[in-house]
KOLBASE-285339 format. One record per residue (C-alpha): residue in one letter; z, x, y. Coordinates in pm, whole numbers, padded with zeros to 5 digits. Each point is the difference from the previous one (the first is absolute). Layout:
N
+---+--------+--------+--------+
! r !      w !      u !      v !
+---+--------+--------+--------+
! A !      Z !      X !      Y !
...
+---+--------+--------+--------+
end
This chain:
339
+---+--------+--------+--------+
! r !      w !      u !      v !
+---+--------+--------+--------+
! M !  13261 !  08946 !  11494 !
! G ! -00363 ! -00082 !  00061 !
! L ! -00179 ! -00208 !  00258 !
! I ! -00053 ! -00285 ! -00245 !
! N !  00286 !  00045 ! -00244 !
! E !  00333 ! -00017 !  00185 !
! K !  00195 !  00157 ! -00286 !
! S ! -00237 !  00256 ! -00154 !
! V ! -00296 !  00223 !  00073 !
! D ! -00332 ! -00186 !  00020 !
! I ! -00223 !  00048 ! -00305 !
! I ! -00373 ! -00064 !  00054 !
! F ! -00251 ! -00039 ! -00282 !
! T ! -00361 !  00111 !  00067 !
! M ! -00316 ! -00194 ! -00085 !
! N ! -00333 !  00180 !  00016 !
! N ! -00355 ! -00058 ! -00114 !
! Y !  00085 !  00083 ! -00362 !
! N !  00260 ! -00278 ! -00008 !
! L ! -00250 ! -00249 !  00143 !
! T ! -00300 !  00105 ! -00210 !
! H !  00200 ! -00024 ! -00322 !
! K !  00201 ! -00302 !  00105 !
! T !  00103 ! -00264 ! -00251 !
! E !  00199 ! -00312 !  00067 !
! K !  00300 !  00155 ! -00176 !
! T ! -00027 !  00320 !  00207 !
! I ! -00005 ! -00183 !  00333 !
! C !  00283 ! -00231 ! -00107 !
! D !  00205 !  00303 ! -00104 !
! V ! -00062 !  00165 !  00338 !
! Q !  00094 ! -00306 !  00204 !
! N !  00321 ! -00035 ! -00202 !
! L !  00110 !  00364 !  00032 !
! S !  00346 !  00055 !  00142 !
! C ! -00142 !  00247 !  00254 !
! D !  00055 ! -00073 !  00369 !
! A ! -00366 !  00012 !  00107 !
! I ! -00351 !  00043 ! -00138 !
! R ! -00233 !  00253 !  00160 !
! F ! -00377 ! -00042 !  00000 !
! N ! -00163 !  00341 !  00042 !
! L ! -00318 ! -00101 !  00180 !
! S ! -00146 !  00351 ! -00011 !
! K ! -00030 ! -00056 ! -00377 !
! I ! -00102 ! -00366 !  00002 !
! N ! -00373 ! -00041 !  00051 !
! E ! -00016 ! -00372 !  00064 !
! L !  00248 ! -00179 !  00223 !
! E ! -00145 ! -00324 ! -00134 !
! A !  00156 !  00080 ! -00338 !
! I !  00344 ! -00013 !  00160 !
! D ! -00086 ! -00330 !  00169 !
! L ! -00089 ! -00150 ! -00337 !
! I !  00324 !  00122 ! -00155 !
! F !  00208 ! -00144 !  00284 !
! D ! -00186 ! -00332 ! -00029 !
! K !  00081 ! -00023 ! -00370 !
! Y !  00346 !  00155 ! -00013 !
! H !  00189 ! -00160 !  00287 !
! E !  00334 !  00158 ! -00093 !
! L ! -00149 !  00346 !  00047 !
! K ! -00083 ! -00067 !  00363 !
! K !  00355 ! -00124 !  00058 !
! R !  00130 !  00346 ! -00085 !
! N !  00063 !  00264 !  00267 !
! L ! -00332 !  00180 !  00029 !
! M ! -00111 !  00339 !  00133 !
! F ! -00366 !  00060 !  00077 !
! D ! -00089 !  00371 !  00010 !
! F ! -00313 !  00057 !  00211 !
! P ! -00226 !  00312 ! -00004 !
! I !  00006 !  00018 !  00380 !
! P !  00023 !  00155 !  00260 !
! Q ! -00106 !  00287 ! -00227 !
! S ! -00101 !  00025 ! -00364 !
! K ! -00110 !  00241 ! -00271 !
! F ! -00329 !  00060 ! -00175 !
! R ! -00020 ! -00168 ! -00339 !
! I ! -00204 !  00104 ! -00303 !
! F ! -00194 ! -00253 ! -00208 !
! F ! -00203 ! -00009 ! -00318 !
! C ! -00172 ! -00273 ! -00199 !
! G !  00056 ! -00166 ! -00334 !
! K !  00375 !  00031 ! -00049 !
! D !  00340 ! -00011 !  00170 !
! V !  00123 !  00339 ! -00121 !
! L ! -00188 !  00320 ! -00080 !
! K !  00131 !  00293 ! -00203 !
! V ! -00085 !  00311 !  00204 !
! K ! -00031 !  00313 ! -00211 !
! N !  00114 !  00344 !  00109 !
! K ! -00283 !  00239 !  00096 !
! K ! -00263 ! -00275 ! -00016 !
! V ! -00227 ! -00023 !  00306 !
! Y ! -00055 ! -00340 !  00166 !
! S ! -00229 ! -00111 !  00282 !
! L !  00109 ! -00187 !  00314 !
! R ! -00186 ! -00150 !  00296 !
! F !  00148 ! -00141 !  00320 !
! I ! -00214 ! -00309 ! -00003 !
! A !  00013 ! -00354 ! -00138 !
! H ! -00064 ! -00007 ! -00375 !
! D ! -00360 !  00065 ! -00103 !
! G !  00053 !  00111 ! -00360 !
! L ! -00112 !  00360 !  00059 !
! T !  00340 !  00170 ! -00028 !
! D !  00316 ! -00023 ! -00212 !
! F !  00212 ! -00093 !  00301 !
! Y ! -00062 ! -00145 !  00342 !
! C !  00203 ! -00040 !  00316 !
! D ! -00117 ! -00255 !  00254 !
! A !  00088 !  00198 !  00313 !
! N ! -00163 !  00148 !  00306 !
! K ! -00174 !  00313 ! -00127 !
! S !  00017 !  00162 !  00344 !
! L !  00378 !  00031 ! -00043 !
! I ! -00034 !  00219 ! -00307 !
! S ! -00012 !  00378 !  00023 !
! L !  00092 !  00108 ! -00352 !
! K ! -00118 !  00339 ! -00117 !
! P ! -00001 !  00176 ! -00339 !
! G !  00347 !  00119 ! -00092 !
! Q !  00183 ! -00280 !  00179 !
! S !  00231 ! -00234 ! -00190 !
! I !  00012 ! -00377 ! -00020 !
! I !  00327 ! -00160 ! -00105 !
! C ! -00002 ! -00338 ! -00176 !
! G !  00274 ! -00255 !  00050 !
! D !  00342 !  00150 !  00051 !
! G ! -00100 !  00327 ! -00167 !
! E ! -00053 ! -00105 ! -00360 !
! G ! -00349 !  00146 !  00005 !
! M ! -00206 !  00257 !  00188 !
! F ! -00364 !  00101 !  00035 !
! T ! -00150 !  00317 !  00143 !
! V ! -00334 ! -00018 !  00183 !
! V ! -00236 !  00234 ! -00185 !
! D ! -00327 ! -00085 !  00175 !
! V ! -00154 ! -00219 !  00270 !
! C ! -00368 ! -00090 ! -00020 !
! D ! -00205 ! -00278 !  00163 !
! G !  00308 ! -00203 !  00087 !
! I !  00146 !  00024 ! -00349 !
! Y !  00337 !  00170 ! -00051 !
! W !  00053 !  00159 ! -00340 !
! L !  00367 ! -00004 ! -00096 !
! E !  00173 !  00184 ! -00284 !
! A !  00314 ! -00165 ! -00134 !
! N !  00308 !  00225 !  00011 !
! N !  00191 ! -00196 ! -00263 !
! N ! -00015 ! -00293 ! -00241 !
! F !  00106 ! -00325 !  00164 !
! M ! -00064 ! -00373 !  00007 !
! L ! -00192 ! -00102 !  00312 !
! I !  00048 ! -00359 !  00114 !
! N ! -00297 ! -00166 !  00171 !
! G !  00063 ! -00011 !  00374 !
! K !  00256 !  00281 ! -00007 !
! A !  00069 !  00188 !  00322 !
! L ! -00171 !  00331 !  00076 !
! H !  00162 !  00259 !  00224 !
! L ! -00265 !  00208 !  00173 !
! N !  00133 !  00278 !  00222 !
! A !  00278 ! -00232 !  00118 !
! L ! -00266 ! -00220 !  00162 !
! I !  00096 ! -00362 !  00071 !
! L ! -00242 ! -00270 !  00106 !
! S !  00069 ! -00207 !  00310 !
! C ! -00081 ! -00362 ! -00068 !
! K ! -00240 ! -00111 !  00273 !
! E ! -00185 ! -00275 ! -00185 !
! N !  00058 ! -00304 !  00222 !
! A ! -00115 ! -00244 ! -00269 !
! L !  00249 !  00141 ! -00250 !
! I !  00287 !  00000 !  00248 !
! K ! -00083 ! -00360 !  00093 !
! K !  00006 ! -00094 ! -00367 !
! Y !  00341 !  00159 ! -00042 !
! E !  00128 ! -00170 !  00315 !
! Q ! -00111 ! -00342 ! -00126 !
! F !  00158 !  00067 ! -00338 !
! L !  00327 !  00101 !  00166 !
! S !  00003 ! -00307 !  00226 !
! K ! -00077 ! -00232 ! -00291 !
! H !  00276 !  00114 ! -00234 !
! K !  00266 !  00126 !  00245 !
! P !  00174 !  00249 ! -00231 !
! Y !  00356 !  00109 !  00062 !
! M ! -00119 !  00358 !  00056 !
! A ! -00329 !  00174 !  00081 !
! A ! -00028 !  00373 ! -00072 !
! F ! -00255 !  00223 !  00173 !
! S ! -00132 !  00329 ! -00137 !
! F !  00007 !  00353 !  00141 !
! V !  00161 ! -00100 !  00328 !
! D !  00045 !  00320 !  00203 !
! S !  00033 ! -00112 !  00362 !
! V !  00136 ! -00277 !  00220 !
! N ! -00354 ! -00061 !  00129 !
! Q ! -00107 ! -00088 ! -00353 !
! I !  00292 ! -00240 ! -00034 !
! N ! -00080 ! -00174 !  00329 !
! L ! -00370 ! -00029 ! -00084 !
! T !  00074 ! -00133 ! -00348 !
! K !  00241 ! -00259 !  00137 !
! Q ! -00263 ! -00108 !  00250 !
! L ! -00276 ! -00030 ! -00262 !
! M !  00204 ! -00152 ! -00281 !
! N !  00225 ! -00254 !  00178 !
! V !  00319 !  00094 ! -00183 !
! S !  00237 ! -00211 !  00211 !
! S !  00116 ! -00205 ! -00300 !
! T !  00060 !  00284 ! -00244 !
! L !  00198 !  00324 ! -00017 !
! F ! -00206 !  00308 !  00091 !
! V !  00037 !  00281 ! -00256 !
! S ! -00125 !  00348 !  00092 !
! K ! -00078 !  00219 ! -00300 !
! I !  00102 !  00364 !  00049 !
! E ! -00256 !  00196 ! -00201 !
! T ! -00107 !  00312 !  00194 !
! C !  00145 !  00300 !  00180 !
! E ! -00103 ! -00157 !  00332 !
! S !  00193 ! -00316 ! -00091 !
! V !  00310 !  00213 ! -00050 !
! R ! -00057 !  00183 !  00329 !
! Q ! -00029 ! -00334 !  00184 !
! L !  00275 ! -00155 ! -00213 !
! N !  00249 ! -00111 !  00266 !
! D ! -00263 ! -00178 !  00211 !
! I ! -00151 ! -00165 ! -00307 !
! I !  00340 ! -00127 ! -00116 !
! D !  00081 ! -00135 !  00347 !
! H ! -00322 ! -00204 !  00009 !
! S !  00021 ! -00132 ! -00358 !
! D !  00222 ! -00259 ! -00167 !
! L !  00044 !  00232 ! -00296 !
! V ! -00164 !  00305 ! -00156 !
! M ! -00122 !  00079 ! -00350 !
! I !  00000 !  00354 ! -00139 !
! G ! -00326 !  00038 ! -00190 !
! R !  00106 !  00298 ! -00209 !
! G ! -00329 !  00028 ! -00188 !
! D ! -00218 !  00071 !  00302 !
! L !  00279 !  00180 !  00184 !
! G !  00022 !  00241 ! -00294 !
! I ! -00374 !  00071 !  00031 !
! Y ! -00013 !  00050 !  00376 !
! M !  00299 !  00235 !  00023 !
! N !  00141 !  00285 ! -00205 !
! F !  00182 ! -00119 ! -00312 !
! S !  00302 !  00205 !  00104 !
! D !  00031 ! -00206 !  00321 !
! L ! -00017 ! -00345 ! -00160 !
! Y !  00370 ! -00037 ! -00083 !
! F !  00104 !  00101 !  00351 !
! A ! -00259 ! -00226 !  00162 !
! Q !  00124 ! -00295 ! -00205 !
! N !  00360 !  00067 !  00103 !
! K ! -00101 !  00032 !  00365 !
! I ! -00186 ! -00333 ! -00004 !
! I !  00294 ! -00180 ! -00160 !
! K !  00248 !  00157 !  00241 !
! Q ! -00202 ! -00080 !  00314 !
! A ! -00066 ! -00357 ! -00112 !
! K !  00371 ! -00055 ! -00057 !
! L !  00091 !  00153 !  00336 !
! R ! -00239 ! -00244 !  00166 !
! E !  00130 ! -00291 ! -00209 !
! K ! -00337 ! -00059 ! -00161 !
! A ! -00060 ! -00073 ! -00367 !
! V ! -00173 !  00256 ! -00221 !
! Y ! -00181 ! -00062 ! -00329 !
! V ! -00109 !  00268 ! -00248 !
! A ! -00318 ! -00015 ! -00210 !
! T ! -00175 !  00212 ! -00266 !
! D !  00137 !  00132 ! -00329 !
! I !  00288 ! -00249 ! -00011 !
! L !  00107 !  00018 ! -00366 !
! E ! -00356 !  00109 ! -00076 !
! S !  00091 !  00102 ! -00355 !
! L !  00039 ! -00371 ! -00078 !
! C ! -00373 ! -00048 !  00055 !
! E ! -00015 !  00120 ! -00360 !
! N !  00149 ! -00183 ! -00295 !
! V !  00319 !  00205 ! -00006 !
! V !  00350 ! -00120 ! -00082 !
! I !  00196 !  00231 !  00228 !
! P ! -00133 !  00102 !  00344 !
! N ! -00055 !  00360 !  00099 !
! R !  00332 !  00154 !  00113 !
! A ! -00161 !  00129 !  00318 !
! D ! -00097 ! -00361 !  00080 !
! I !  00360 ! -00111 ! -00041 !
! I !  00128 !  00276 !  00230 !
! D ! -00273 ! -00079 !  00256 !
! I !  00091 ! -00371 !  00010 !
! T !  00371 !  00079 !  00021 !
! H ! -00057 !  00241 !  00290 !
! L ! -00206 ! -00259 !  00188 !
! L !  00261 ! -00271 ! -00049 !
! V !  00281 !  00231 !  00111 !
! S ! -00213 !  00079 !  00308 !
! N !  00028 ! -00368 !  00093 !
! I ! -00369 ! -00087 ! -00007 !
! D ! -00092 ! -00367 !  00040 !
! G ! -00276 ! -00045 ! -00254 !
! L ! -00187 !  00143 ! -00299 !
! I ! -00371 ! -00066 ! -00061 !
! L ! -00078 ! -00013 ! -00373 !
! S ! -00335 !  00120 ! -00131 !
! A ! -00250 ! -00254 ! -00132 !
! G ! -00004 !  00199 ! -00324 !
! I !  00368 ! -00057 ! -00081 !
! K !  00051 ! -00152 ! -00344 !
! N !  00278 ! -00252 ! -00071 !
! C !  00065 ! -00048 !  00371 !
! E !  00300 ! -00226 ! -00054 !
! K !  00174 !  00274 ! -00198 !
! V ! -00077 !  00247 !  00279 !
! I !  00155 ! -00231 !  00258 !
! T !  00310 ! -00036 ! -00219 !
! L !  00022 !  00378 ! -00034 !
! I ! -00017 !  00048 !  00380 !
! R !  00272 ! -00259 !  00050 !
! R !  00220 !  00179 ! -00256 !
! I ! -00044 !  00333 !  00179 !
! E !  00066 ! -00170 !  00332 !
! D !  00325 ! -00149 ! -00132 !
! K !  00105 !  00343 ! -00122 !
! C ! -00073 !  00152 !  00341 !
! S !  00238 ! -00248 !  00162 !
! E !  00283 !  00101 ! -00232 !
! K !  00218 !  00306 !  00040 !
! S ! -00141 !  00253 ! -00243 !
! S !  00231 !  00157 ! -00257 !
! Y ! -00174 !  00330 !  00077 !
! D !  00115 !  00013 !  00365 !
+---+--------+--------+--------+
end
């Protein structure tokens, strides 16, 4: 059982900037009528909070749903940007230019971040997103980084960059104040916070964000989060396993065991645990039958007694996906003929 759904695991649908940018009245109506238990707004991928305000003003039923706001604080990742389109086809072996500065049109990519934090050298790798693409630094000259693509992949504007496992601490008071006002205005059921790796971060975030009227969700996304796991769980209302970033910041071979540990410790402490990233990811494509590994993954999670699943914003036919999860869940509650 989930926190919201008393009979079944919670299923949360994700909205991000792509959903909002390409919104149509039918799309928003479909989302607000989904049979999911909550709708998550990934604010690290939504550029304008005002866009959400406008949607809530127009679609009143959407705001009545259980909402989760996912904030890119207390820590966040670098993000890569380019101009002119939403998606760019990166070609293997092609060299691209990048500057850590606000866009000025001089390079293929830009990353609006503090340049003093960057210490990349030729030969080092940059991972995009959850590992779907990779660049190698081939040269650095006059503040421009020349990157050779290691594979063909589709790069989404605003996608995360992983640079030597470096995470940015959010110290922009104006931005935090904006998030705090947004949280206070809409009072979501849950508020998730990124890259939480200490109790001090939790306490500071609670102080800055005024989360008294919402459930505090700590996202477990780094090795340090796992090391501080018990304390983080004790000071949170629930935890979310961010498997995408966790799989980048630790060895792949440790990911399964880390996931099991997080679930086990949350259950021992009687706290809810949600799982995100690659949930039935094969259904992001127009396929009829999901990948078998996806089915086994979902079944394992449900048998592990998790409380919620976070669906990707890229999932197609979301209602069919929800039905599929419910079918697997029903099967898990039955006595298997294979026992």
